[in-house]
Every structure is written in C-alpha cells, then in structure tokens.
C-alpha atoms as a printed R data frame, in Angstrom:
    type eleno elety resid chain resno       x       y       z
1   ATOM     1    CA   UNK     A     1 146.106 211.289  -6.884
2   ATOM     2    CA   UNK     A     2 148.896 209.556  -8.816
3   ATOM     3    CA   UNK     A     3 151.846 208.573  -6.570
4   ATOM     4    CA   UNK     A     4 154.693 206.578  -8.132
5   ATOM     5    CA   UNK     A     5 157.286 206.561  -5.303
6   ATOM     6    CA   UNK     A     6 157.094 205.400  -1.713
7   ATOM     7    CA   UNK     A     7 159.318 204.310   1.154
8   ATOM     8    CA   UNK     A     8 158.099 201.713   3.614
9   ATOM     9    CA   UNK     A     9 159.321 199.809   6.645
10  ATOM    10    CA   UNK     A    10 158.538 196.078   6.824
11  ATOM    11    CA   UNK     A    11 159.126 193.617   9.651
12  ATOM    12    CA   UNK     A    12 158.450 189.945   9.882
13  ATOM    13    CA   UNK     A    13 156.891 188.591  13.050
14  ATOM    14    CA   UNK     A    14 159.128 187.296  15.838
15  ATOM    15    CA   UNK     A    15 159.226 183.568  16.496
16  ATOM    16    CA   UNK     A    16 157.621 182.259  19.710
17  ATOM    17    CA   UNK     A    17 159.753 180.996  22.569
18  ATOM    18    CA   UNK     A    18 160.144 177.287  23.231
19  ATOM    19    CA   UNK     A    19 158.590 176.060  26.496
20  ATOM    20    CA   UNK     A    20 160.353 174.725  29.561
21  ATOM    21    CA   UNK     A    21 157.922 172.210  31.045
22  ATOM    22    CA   UNK     A    22 157.839 168.758  32.711
23  ATOM    23    CA   UNK     A    23 155.055 166.301  32.891
24  ATOM    24    CA   UNK     A    24 153.727 166.023  36.446
25  ATOM    25    CA   UNK     A    25 150.681 163.807  36.898
26  ATOM    26    CA   UNK     A    26 149.427 161.557  39.623
27  ATOM    27    CA   UNK     A    27 150.388 157.940  39.283
28  ATOM    28    CA   UNK     A    28 152.997 158.933  36.632
29  ATOM    29    CA   UNK     A    29 156.334 158.570  38.435
30  ATOM    30    CA   UNK     A    30 158.443 159.335  35.370
31  ATOM    31    CA   UNK     A    31 156.858 162.192  33.529
32  ATOM    32    CA   UNK     A    32 159.817 163.747  31.725
33  ATOM    33    CA   UNK     A    33 160.103 166.947  29.657
34  ATOM    34    CA   UNK     A    34 157.159 168.071  27.581
35  ATOM    35    CA   UNK     A    35 157.861 171.646  26.556
36  ATOM    36    CA   UNK     A    36 156.510 172.476  23.067
37  ATOM    37    CA   UNK     A    37 158.173 174.491  20.309
38  ATOM    38    CA   UNK     A    38 157.308 178.118  19.623
39  ATOM    39    CA   UNK     A    39 155.490 179.074  16.423
40  ATOM    40    CA   UNK     A    40 157.222 180.702  13.494
41  ATOM    41    CA   UNK     A    41 156.610 184.420  12.843
42  ATOM    42    CA   UNK     A    42 154.655 185.505   9.839
43  ATOM    43    CA   UNK     A    43 156.285 187.060   6.767
44  ATOM    44    CA   UNK     A    44 155.507 190.272   4.946
45  ATOM    45    CA   UNK     A    45 154.686 189.494   1.348
46  ATOM    46    CA   UNK     A    46 154.147 192.019  -1.519
47  ATOM    47    CA   UNK     A    47 151.567 190.909  -4.081
48  ATOM    48    CA   UNK     A    48 151.121 192.536  -7.503
49  ATOM    49    CA   UNK     A    49 147.445 193.594  -7.938
50  ATOM    50    CA   UNK     A    50 146.106 194.493 -11.376
51  ATOM    51    CA   UNK     A    51 143.323 196.581  -9.840
52  ATOM    52    CA   UNK     A    52 145.710 199.138  -8.387
53  ATOM    53    CA   UNK     A    53 147.444 201.908 -10.389
54  ATOM    54    CA   UNK     A    54 149.051 204.145  -7.752
55  ATOM    55    CA   UNK     A    55 151.194 203.941  -4.608
56  ATOM    56    CA   UNK     A    56 148.981 206.420  -2.813
57  ATOM    57    CA   UNK     A    57 148.077 203.970  -0.025
58  ATOM    58    CA   UNK     A    58 151.740 204.053   1.097
59  ATOM    59    CA   UNK     A    59 151.984 207.780   1.344
60  ATOM    60    CA   UNK     A    60 150.964 207.895   4.989
61  ATOM    61    CA   UNK     A    61 150.808 204.214   5.946
62  ATOM    62    CA   UNK     A    62 154.456 203.244   5.843
63  ATOM    63    CA   UNK     A    63 154.994 200.645   8.599
64  ATOM    64    CA   UNK     A    64 153.967 197.003   8.167
65  ATOM    65    CA   UNK     A    65 154.587 194.129  10.597
66  ATOM    66    CA   UNK     A    66 153.424 190.567  10.371
67  ATOM    67    CA   UNK     A    67 152.000 188.578  13.307
68  ATOM    68    CA   UNK     A    68 154.387 187.037  15.755
69  ATOM    69    CA   UNK     A    69 154.404 183.309  16.598
70  ATOM    70    CA   UNK     A    70 152.802 182.009  19.837
71  ATOM    71    CA   UNK     A    71 154.982 180.600  22.568
72  ATOM    72    CA   UNK     A    72 155.149 176.835  23.054
73  ATOM    73    CA   UNK     A    73 153.328 175.290  26.000
74  ATOM    74    CA   UNK     A    74 153.469 172.209  28.169
75  ATOM    75    CA   UNK     A    75 152.059 168.792  27.147
76  ATOM    76    CA   UNK     A    76 154.129 169.150  23.936
77  ATOM    77    CA   UNK     A    77 151.838 171.834  22.614
78  ATOM    78    CA   UNK     A    78 153.535 173.862  19.908
79  ATOM    79    CA   UNK     A    79 152.739 177.509  19.513
80  ATOM    80    CA   UNK     A    80 150.634 178.690  16.552
81  ATOM    81    CA   UNK     A    81 152.622 180.249  13.721
82  ATOM    82    CA   UNK     A    82 151.936 183.866  12.931
83  ATOM    83    CA   UNK     A    83 149.927 184.766   9.822
84  ATOM    84    CA   UNK     A    84 151.659 186.250   6.807
85  ATOM    85    CA   UNK     A    85 150.891 189.871   6.015
86  ATOM    86    CA   UNK     A    86 150.073 190.347   2.310
87  ATOM    87    CA   UNK     A    87 150.362 193.846   0.945
88  ATOM    88    CA   UNK     A    88 148.874 194.627  -2.455
89  ATOM    89    CA   UNK     A    89 150.930 196.835  -4.786
90  ATOM    90    CA   UNK     A    90 150.245 197.890  -8.381
91  ATOM    91    CA   UNK     A    91 151.504 195.708 -11.234
92  ATOM    92    CA   UNK     A    92 154.757 197.272 -12.436
93  ATOM    93    CA   UNK     A    93 156.118 198.079  -8.986
94  ATOM    94    CA   UNK     A    94 159.861 197.817  -8.613
95  ATOM    95    CA   UNK     A    95 161.127 197.028  -5.062
96  ATOM    96    CA   UNK     A    96 164.564 198.365  -4.162
97  ATOM    97    CA   UNK     A    97 166.721 198.590  -1.099
98  ATOM    98    CA   UNK     A    98 166.539 201.631   1.167
99  ATOM    99    CA   UNK     A    99 169.055 203.574  -0.986
100 ATOM   100    CA   UNK     A   100 167.386 202.621  -4.254
101 ATOM   101    CA   UNK     A   101 170.628 201.134  -5.589
102 ATOM   102    CA   UNK     A   102 169.723 197.435  -5.655
103 ATOM   103    CA   UNK     A   103 166.601 196.057  -7.312
104 ATOM   104    CA   UNK     A   104 165.187 193.322  -5.135
105 ATOM   105    CA   UNK     A   105 162.074 192.493  -7.167
106 ATOM   106    CA   UNK     A   106 160.218 193.607 -10.293
107 ATOM   107    CA   UNK     A   107 156.536 192.813  -9.875
108 ATOM   108    CA   UNK     A   108 155.561 193.092 -13.510
109 ATOM   109    CA   UNK     A   109 152.869 190.371 -13.729
110 ATOM   110    CA   UNK     A   110 149.542 190.077 -11.846
111 ATOM   111    CA   UNK     A   111 149.636 188.000  -8.636
112 ATOM   112    CA   UNK     A   112 153.447 187.915  -8.605
113 ATOM   113    CA   UNK     A   113 154.718 187.668  -5.047
114 ATOM   114    CA   UNK     A   114 157.856 188.850  -3.207
115 ATOM   115    CA   UNK     A   115 158.725 188.013   0.387
116 ATOM   116    CA   UNK     A   116 159.819 191.414   1.673
117 ATOM   117    CA   UNK     A   117 160.589 190.383   5.262
118 ATOM   118    CA   UNK     A   118 160.753 186.818   6.600
119 ATOM   119    CA   UNK     A   119 159.380 185.878   9.960
120 ATOM   120    CA   UNK     A   120 161.615 184.615  12.690
121 ATOM   121    CA   UNK     A   121 161.947 180.858  13.472
122 ATOM   122    CA   UNK     A   122 160.213 179.576  16.586
123 ATOM   123    CA   UNK     A   123 162.410 178.365  19.441
124 ATOM   124    CA   UNK     A   124 162.576 174.695  20.444
125 ATOM   125    CA   UNK     A   125 161.070 173.520  23.714
126 ATOM   126    CA   UNK     A   126 162.983 171.404  26.228
127 ATOM   127    CA   UNK     A   127 161.355 168.171  25.004
128 ATOM   128    CA   UNK     A   128 163.584 168.520  21.919
129 ATOM   129    CA   UNK     A   129 166.702 168.251  23.981
130 ATOM   130    CA   UNK     A   130 165.959 164.994  25.889
131 ATOM   131    CA   UNK     A   131 168.545 162.289  25.358
132 ATOM   132    CA   UNK     A   132 169.437 158.989  26.959
133 ATOM   133    CA   UNK     A   133 171.929 160.711  29.214
134 ATOM   134    CA   UNK     A   134 170.015 163.905  29.781
135 ATOM   135    CA   UNK     A   135 166.435 162.924  30.612
136 ATOM   136    CA   UNK     A   136 165.460 166.175  32.322
137 ATOM   137    CA   UNK     A   137 166.842 168.945  30.127
138 ATOM   138    CA   UNK     A   138 166.225 172.509  31.203
139 ATOM   139    CA   UNK     A   139 167.430 173.950  27.894
140 ATOM   140    CA   UNK     A   140 164.964 175.742  25.697
141 ATOM   141    CA   UNK     A   141 165.351 178.296  22.938
142 ATOM   142    CA   UNK     A   142 163.951 181.795  22.529
143 ATOM   143    CA   UNK     A   143 162.257 182.635  19.228
144 ATOM   144    CA   UNK     A   144 164.319 184.406  16.572
145 ATOM   145    CA   UNK     A   145 163.439 188.013  15.708
146 ATOM   146    CA   UNK     A   146 161.750 188.620  12.365
147 ATOM   147    CA   UNK     A   147 163.615 190.322   9.526
148 ATOM   148    CA   UNK     A   148 163.148 194.093   9.416
149 ATOM   149    CA   UNK     A   149 164.271 196.515   6.712
150 ATOM   150    CA   UNK     A   150 163.386 199.633   4.805
151 ATOM   151    CA   UNK     A   151 162.311 199.311   1.149
152 ATOM   152    CA   UNK     A   152 161.758 201.631  -1.738
153 ATOM   153    CA   UNK     A   153 158.810 201.247  -4.082
154 ATOM   154    CA   UNK     A   154 158.842 202.664  -7.584
155 ATOM   155    CA   UNK     A   155 155.950 202.341 -10.000
156 ATOM   156    CA   UNK     A   156 156.744 201.979 -13.687
157 ATOM   157    CA   UNK     A   157 153.551 201.982 -15.743
158 ATOM   158    CA   UNK     A   158 152.855 198.992 -17.913
159 ATOM   159    CA   UNK     A   159 151.855 200.546 -21.241
160 ATOM   160    CA   UNK     A   160 152.367 199.247 -24.763
161 ATOM   161    CA   UNK     A   161 152.794 202.674 -26.326
162 ATOM   162    CA   UNK     A   162 154.307 205.830 -24.847
163 ATOM   163    CA   UNK     A   163 153.646 209.339 -26.066
164 ATOM   164    CA   UNK     A   164 156.841 211.439 -25.806
165 ATOM   165    CA   UNK     A   165 157.713 214.914 -26.965
166 ATOM   166    CA   UNK     A   166 158.337 218.432 -25.818
167 ATOM   167    CA   UNK     A   167 155.704 220.216 -23.677
168 ATOM   168    CA   UNK     A   168 152.570 221.305 -25.582
169 ATOM   169    CA   UNK     A   169 153.272 218.906 -28.463
170 ATOM   170    CA   UNK     A   170 149.640 217.645 -28.450
171 ATOM   171    CA   UNK     A   171 150.006 214.366 -26.500
172 ATOM   172    CA   UNK     A   172 146.985 214.819 -24.251
173 ATOM   173    CA   UNK     A   173 144.745 215.895 -27.176
174 ATOM   174    CA   UNK     A   174 145.829 212.888 -29.218
175 ATOM   175    CA   UNK     A   175 145.143 210.481 -26.301
176 ATOM   176    CA   UNK     A   176 141.651 211.906 -25.845
177 ATOM   177    CA   UNK     A   177 140.868 211.288 -29.501
178 ATOM   178    CA   UNK     A   178 142.144 207.749 -29.851
179 ATOM   179    CA   UNK     A   179 140.928 206.453 -26.468
180 ATOM   180    CA   UNK     A   180 138.293 207.084 -23.807
181 ATOM   181    CA   UNK     A   181 140.799 208.766 -21.531
182 ATOM   182    CA   UNK     A   182 140.075 212.407 -20.579
183 ATOM   183    CA   UNK     A   183 143.386 214.071 -19.658
184 ATOM   184    CA   UNK     A   184 143.601 217.756 -18.863
185 ATOM   185    CA   UNK     A   185 143.985 219.789 -22.088
186 ATOM   186    CA   UNK     A   186 145.028 223.461 -22.169
187 ATOM   187    CA   UNK     A   187 146.915 225.871 -24.487
188 ATOM   188    CA   UNK     A   188 149.908 226.111 -22.177
189 ATOM   189    CA   UNK     A   189 152.796 223.647 -21.493
190 ATOM   190    CA   UNK     A   190 153.040 221.189 -18.653
191 ATOM   191    CA   UNK     A   191 149.281 220.584 -18.350
192 ATOM   192    CA   UNK     A   192 150.111 216.880 -17.771
193 ATOM   193    CA   UNK     A   193 151.787 216.426 -14.405
194 ATOM   194    CA   UNK     A   194 151.430 212.668 -14.079
195 ATOM   195    CA   UNK     A   195 151.114 209.780 -16.562
196 ATOM   196    CA   UNK     A   196 147.623 208.958 -17.845
197 ATOM   197    CA   UNK     A   197 146.657 205.654 -19.430
198 ATOM   198    CA   UNK     A   198 144.138 205.029 -22.197
199 ATOM   199    CA   UNK     A   199 143.039 201.867 -24.002
200 ATOM   200    CA   UNK     A   200 142.868 202.084 -27.772
201 ATOM   201    CA   UNK     A   201 140.600 199.793 -29.834
202 ATOM   202    CA   UNK     A   202 142.418 199.037 -33.049
203 ATOM   203    CA   UNK     A   203 139.656 196.786 -34.456
204 ATOM   204    CA   UNK     A   204 139.920 193.145 -35.489
205 ATOM   205    CA   UNK     A   205 140.071 192.188 -31.795
206 ATOM   206    CA   UNK     A   206 143.224 194.256 -31.301
207 ATOM   207    CA   UNK     A   207 143.789 196.732 -28.553
208 ATOM   208    CA   UNK     A   208 146.698 198.351 -26.723
209 ATOM   209    CA   UNK     A   209 147.430 200.669 -23.831
210 ATOM   210    CA   UNK     A   210 148.789 204.155 -24.445
211 ATOM   211    CA   UNK     A   211 150.484 206.314 -21.800
212 ATOM   212    CA   UNK     A   212 150.377 210.073 -22.011
213 ATOM   213    CA   UNK     A   213 153.615 211.090 -20.282
214 ATOM   214    CA   UNK     A   214 154.580 214.572 -19.017
215 ATOM   215    CA   UNK     A   215 156.447 216.769 -21.435
216 ATOM   216    CA   UNK     A   216 160.171 216.179 -21.721
217 ATOM   217    CA   UNK     A   217 162.541 219.154 -21.381
218 ATOM   218    CA   UNK     A   218 166.313 219.529 -21.885
219 ATOM   219    CA   UNK     A   219 168.211 218.158 -18.904
220 ATOM   220    CA   UNK     A   220 165.448 215.690 -17.897
221 ATOM   221    CA   UNK     A   221 168.019 212.867 -17.660
222 ATOM   222    CA   UNK     A   222 169.686 214.911 -14.854
223 ATOM   223    CA   UNK     A   223 166.345 215.463 -13.053
224 ATOM   224    CA   UNK     A   224 165.264 218.710 -14.692
225 ATOM   225    CA   UNK     A   225 161.488 219.207 -14.822
226 ATOM   226    CA   UNK     A   226 159.870 215.920 -13.852
227 ATOM   227    CA   UNK     A   227 163.175 214.284 -14.749
228 ATOM   228    CA   UNK     A   228 163.433 210.587 -13.785
229 ATOM   229    CA   UNK     A   229 159.792 210.586 -12.628
230 ATOM   230    CA   UNK     A   230 158.898 210.955 -16.287
231 ATOM   231    CA   UNK     A   231 161.623 208.873 -17.923
232 ATOM   232    CA   UNK     A   232 161.237 205.712 -15.864
233 ATOM   233    CA   UNK     A   233 157.667 205.293 -17.156
234 ATOM   234    CA   UNK     A   234 159.025 205.114 -20.680
235 ATOM   235    CA   UNK     A   235 161.205 202.061 -19.918
236 ATOM   236    CA   UNK     A   236 158.381 199.544 -20.144
237 ATOM   237    CA   UNK     A   237 156.753 200.899 -23.336
238 ATOM   238    CA   UNK     A   238 157.288 198.638 -26.266
239 ATOM   239    CA   UNK     A   239 157.096 201.423 -28.851
240 ATOM   240    CA   UNK     A   240 157.250 205.212 -28.684
241 ATOM   241    CA   UNK     A   241 155.180 207.732 -30.548
242 ATOM   242    CA   UNK     A   242 157.381 210.812 -30.750
243 ATOM   243    CA   UNK     A   243 155.085 213.823 -31.206
244 ATOM   244    CA   UNK     A   244 156.454 216.881 -32.933
245 ATOM   245    CA   UNK     A   245 154.723 220.327 -33.146
246 ATOM   246    CA   UNK     A   246 155.454 222.019 -36.528
247 ATOM   247    CA   UNK     A   247 153.464 225.175 -35.720
248 ATOM   248    CA   UNK     A   248 155.871 226.887 -33.316
249 ATOM   249    CA   UNK     A   249 157.825 229.636 -35.189
250 ATOM   250    CA   UNK     A   250 160.492 229.858 -32.520
251 ATOM   251    CA   UNK     A   251 161.407 226.171 -32.368
252 ATOM   252    CA   UNK     A   252 163.060 224.231 -35.221
253 ATOM   253    CA   UNK     A   253 161.172 220.914 -35.411
254 ATOM   254    CA   UNK     A   254 164.261 218.892 -36.251
255 ATOM   255    CA   UNK     A   255 166.132 220.409 -33.296
256 ATOM   256    CA   UNK     A   256 163.164 219.551 -31.097
257 ATOM   257    CA   UNK     A   257 163.336 215.896 -32.268
258 ATOM   258    CA   UNK     A   258 167.032 215.695 -31.583
259 ATOM   259    CA   UNK     A   259 166.590 217.229 -28.133
260 ATOM   260    CA   UNK     A   260 164.157 214.481 -27.071
261 ATOM   261    CA   UNK     A   261 166.323 211.766 -28.645
262 ATOM   262    CA   UNK     A   262 169.327 212.934 -26.677
263 ATOM   263    CA   UNK     A   263 167.448 212.959 -23.355
264 ATOM   264    CA   UNK     A   264 166.200 209.430 -23.944
265 ATOM   265    CA   UNK     A   265 169.693 208.188 -24.919
266 ATOM   266    CA   UNK     A   266 171.373 209.864 -21.960
267 ATOM   267    CA   UNK     A   267 168.899 208.433 -19.486
268 ATOM   268    CA   UNK     A   268 169.113 204.896 -20.892
269 ATOM   269    CA   UNK     A   269 170.820 204.038 -24.180
270 ATOM   270    CA   UNK     A   270 168.367 201.232 -24.873
271 ATOM   271    CA   UNK     A   271 165.502 203.808 -25.194
272 ATOM   272    CA   UNK     A   272 167.210 205.380 -28.170
273 ATOM   273    CA   UNK     A   273 166.921 201.981 -29.933
274 ATOM   274    CA   UNK     A   274 163.281 201.473 -28.979
275 ATOM   275    CA   UNK     A   275 160.874 201.231 -32.012
276 ATOM   276    CA   UNK     A   276 159.655 204.743 -32.658
277 ATOM   277    CA   UNK     A   277 157.248 206.617 -34.916
278 ATOM   278    CA   UNK     A   278 157.502 210.321 -35.612
279 ATOM   279    CA   UNK     A   279 154.062 211.888 -35.374
280 ATOM   280    CA   UNK     A   280 153.657 215.394 -36.774
281 ATOM   281    CA   UNK     A   281 150.735 216.907 -34.878
282 ATOM   282    CA   UNK     A   282 148.443 219.940 -35.402
283 ATOM   283    CA   UNK     A   283 148.300 219.470 -39.135
284 ATOM   284    CA   UNK     A   284 145.112 221.591 -39.175
285 ATOM   285    CA   UNK     A   285 147.027 224.618 -37.791
286 ATOM   286    CA   UNK     A   286 150.311 224.178 -39.634
287 ATOM   287    CA   UNK     A   287 151.049 227.204 -41.813
288 ATOM   288    CA   UNK     A   288 154.652 226.359 -42.697
289 ATOM   289    CA   UNK     A   289 154.706 223.318 -44.974
290 ATOM   290    CA   UNK     A   290 158.486 223.575 -44.987
291 ATOM   291    CA   UNK     A   291 158.624 222.494 -41.336
292 ATOM   292    CA   UNK     A   292 156.642 219.322 -42.104
293 ATOM   293    CA   UNK     A   293 158.898 218.649 -45.078
294 ATOM   294    CA   UNK     A   294 162.043 218.949 -42.952
295 ATOM   295    CA   UNK     A   295 160.595 216.472 -40.396
296 ATOM   296    CA   UNK     A   296 159.800 213.979 -43.159
297 ATOM   297    CA   UNK     A   297 163.287 214.304 -44.641
298 ATOM   298    CA   UNK     A   298 164.755 213.679 -41.210
299 ATOM   299    CA   UNK     A   299 162.594 210.556 -40.801
300 ATOM   300    CA   UNK     A   300 163.781 209.207 -44.155
301 ATOM   301    CA   UNK     A   301 167.410 209.891 -43.216
302 ATOM   302    CA   UNK     A   302 167.008 208.094 -39.853
303 ATOM   303    CA   UNK     A   303 164.715 205.371 -41.263
304 ATOM   304    CA   UNK     A   304 161.966 206.170 -38.763
305 ATOM   305    CA   UNK     A   305 158.292 205.915 -39.818
306 ATOM   306    CA   UNK     A   306 156.584 209.315 -39.962
307 ATOM   307    CA   UNK     A   307 152.881 210.228 -40.044
308 ATOM   308    CA   UNK     A   308 151.141 213.579 -40.175
309 ATOM   309    CA   UNK     A   309 147.986 213.802 -38.045
310 ATOM   310    CA   UNK     A   310 145.461 216.209 -36.672
311 ATOM   311    CA   UNK     A   311 143.664 215.323 -33.430
312 ATOM   312    CA   UNK     A   312 141.116 218.086 -34.128
313 ATOM   313    CA   UNK     A   313 139.967 216.955 -37.593
314 ATOM   314    CA   UNK     A   314 140.942 213.297 -37.202
315 ATOM   315    CA   UNK     A   315 143.331 213.378 -40.146
316 ATOM   316    CA   UNK     A   316 145.750 210.417 -40.089
317 ATOM   317    CA   UNK     A   317 144.506 208.960 -36.732
318 ATOM   318    CA   UNK     A   318 143.287 205.693 -38.255
319 ATOM   319    CA   UNK     A   319 146.590 205.146 -40.010
320 ATOM   320    CA   UNK     A   320 148.501 205.904 -36.788
321 ATOM   321    CA   UNK     A   321 146.416 203.380 -34.778
322 ATOM   322    CA   UNK     A   322 146.866 200.724 -37.448
323 ATOM   323    CA   UNK     A   323 150.624 201.293 -37.585
324 ATOM   324    CA   UNK     A   324 151.016 201.087 -33.819
325 ATOM   325    CA   UNK     A   325 148.945 197.883 -33.671
326 ATOM   326    CA   UNK     A   326 150.991 196.331 -36.477
327 ATOM   327    CA   UNK     A   327 154.314 197.179 -34.771
328 ATOM   328    CA   UNK     A   328 153.116 195.730 -31.480
329 ATOM   329    CA   UNK     A   329 151.902 192.603 -33.251
330 ATOM   330    CA   UNK     A   330 155.301 192.115 -34.900
331 ATOM   331    CA   UNK     A   331 157.133 192.564 -31.551
332 ATOM   332    CA   UNK     A   332 154.804 190.092 -29.805
333 ATOM   333    CA   UNK     A   333 155.260 187.539 -32.612
334 ATOM   334    CA   UNK     A   334 159.048 187.902 -32.418
335 ATOM   335    CA   UNK     A   335 159.012 187.513 -28.648
336 ATOM   336    CA   UNK     A   336 156.840 184.400 -28.857
337 ATOM   337    CA   UNK     A   337 159.149 182.885 -31.501
338 ATOM   338    CA   UNK     A   338 162.144 183.592 -29.313
339 ATOM   339    CA   UNK     A   339 160.530 181.916 -26.336
340 ATOM   340    CA   UNK     A   340 159.669 178.788 -28.336
341 ATOM   341    CA   UNK     A   341 163.203 178.659 -29.733
342 ATOM   342    CA   UNK     A   342 164.645 178.904 -26.210
343 ATOM   343    CA   UNK     A   343 162.376 176.109 -25.022
344 ATOM   344    CA   UNK     A   344 163.526 173.839 -27.834
345 ATOM   345    CA   UNK     A   345 167.180 174.523 -26.970
346 ATOM   346    CA   UNK     A   346 166.655 173.666 -23.271
347 ATOM   347    CA   UNK     A   347 165.049 170.312 -24.074
C-alpha cells in the first residue's frame, strides 16, 4: 500500500541524574565527594533510506522514544549515555512541524540525516561542585528531559519525468509500454489512485525514472479529487510529459491542455515554467485529425515540443524516450556547469 503522509511523535531520552556520593574507605580519613555525572539521553534521528518507497510503517506505529541516560554513581562513575534511535524514511521525505506550516528538513538524498528530537543533557554529580572552600558539596543536578514534539512526514517522489493529464489520458498504458512497471489499466477514469514509478532504458547507458501520477481534474489546486496528494509529487520532476487524449468527442483537446496548465500554475507558479512536452496519445484510435492539428498548432504557438504516439502500436515511443533523455541530459549539464561556476566564485 502506498502511503505518502504520516504524523509521528518523537521524544529524545531523558538525561541521567548526577550522583550525590562521598568516598568512605578504611584508612582514608579524607575521602571527599565522588558522585559521577549522569549520561546524556539518546536522540531520535531520521535517516533517508533508498530502499523504502512508502510511509506505510508509520501508519500505526507513530510514537518513537530514544533511550534515556543512566544515572551517575559513586567512585566518580559516570552514567552510560542512551543510544540514539535511528528511524528509516524514504528518500524524498519532507519533515514539517505539527501543523505542516514549517519545513524542518527535506531528506532528498540517500543516507541524509535529521535530528528530530535531541536527548536531554545528563546532570552533574556532586564531585563537580567541590571547591577549596566547599570540600563536601551536597549539590547535584537532575538530568534534563529530552526534547519531545509532533512531526509531519510528507513523501514527494523522486522521479525525473512526471506524466500529467486529465483522467483516462493514457498515462498508465504509456508507462507500461516504455518501462517494466505494470500499473492498473482500465477503460474508465481514475484507475490510478497512487503514483507508480517505472525505470526507462533510453539506450547508450542512459536511463530515467518516470512517475505515473493520478489524473488531474479541475480544482485540484484547492484539493478537489486527489488534490495536493497528486500535485506535490509533481514538484520534484525535472520535466513533465503532458498527455492529451484527442479521441474524446465531448472534450476540446486545447481546453483540456489549458485546464491542466491552470491547475499546475495555481498550485505552484514554478510548475507552469517546468520543461514540458505535449504528448498526443491514442493515435491508433484517433478519428478526428483536426483535433491533433489543433494540438500541434497550440504547441507551436506556446513553443512547447509536441509528439504524437500510440502506446498500442508503439508509434512515436522511441522518439518520445529519446526526447525525454535529451532534455534531462541538457538539464543535468546545465546544473553541473552552474555548480562548477559557483565553486569558482567561492574560491
């Protein structure tokens, strides 16, 4: 089961108390204080794990507490510090505060770590307070409580290419033809209820990850349909393949394109500027060539690449894969050049 939202409670371990102790041994007339310090409490740490792809483990297990520190003892023995509690989360997990208003961490790379709740400091034993004027201190400190708070976890898939479009535009069928993924395919809308990933082999040692995302409907930016649960997975995609179905007699294809564009822009303006390719699907079933012509004219007007494909016959699929791989290669090269330029400026 794909779960992309969770709420958890995390608490660091309490620090151990400092010890109140005096050295009392035979033939040692002046023993003095020897109370040891308490150990520090363990912290709760979130670790990004590339092997995970869902927040399902947090659906029922929502409380996590690290180990507390041991109390200090006599003979200047300090208490053992509590062990940190490491919690594995999928790569792409965004950690927010309880209300979801403040982003605390974005775990977008494997093995990235975030200290979600720090352990409490151990208290000092009375040996710490001995001075030349106070040789028998009875002061010692209790351990500090560990940090405790509620957190929100949101998973945003890490995919290179996102398939967007109205319901029943052919996204799942296309993904099944260009990758080894096997999403549910049916002749009715909303067959995809959660994002599905597939790896595409573009040849020449090139590959990329494609996400089949649930169909977008009008009002999605306000939460209609799957709403934000759909749209937040688009944010990390480097390019978008905007699928358009020209076979529906009741829907104008250009109006359908504009509807999806408006929902993307209203949710996040940057998505409207994301590199995009218009993909005219179901070419094998298209009876109205005028619909395809109107889509191509719109793509020329908006300066958006446009391809006509058929997932059934395979028409245009190779060209589509090559175009997506080339666009991704250009973006990666530009990002690498920008990083090198920034490094030279810093030095």
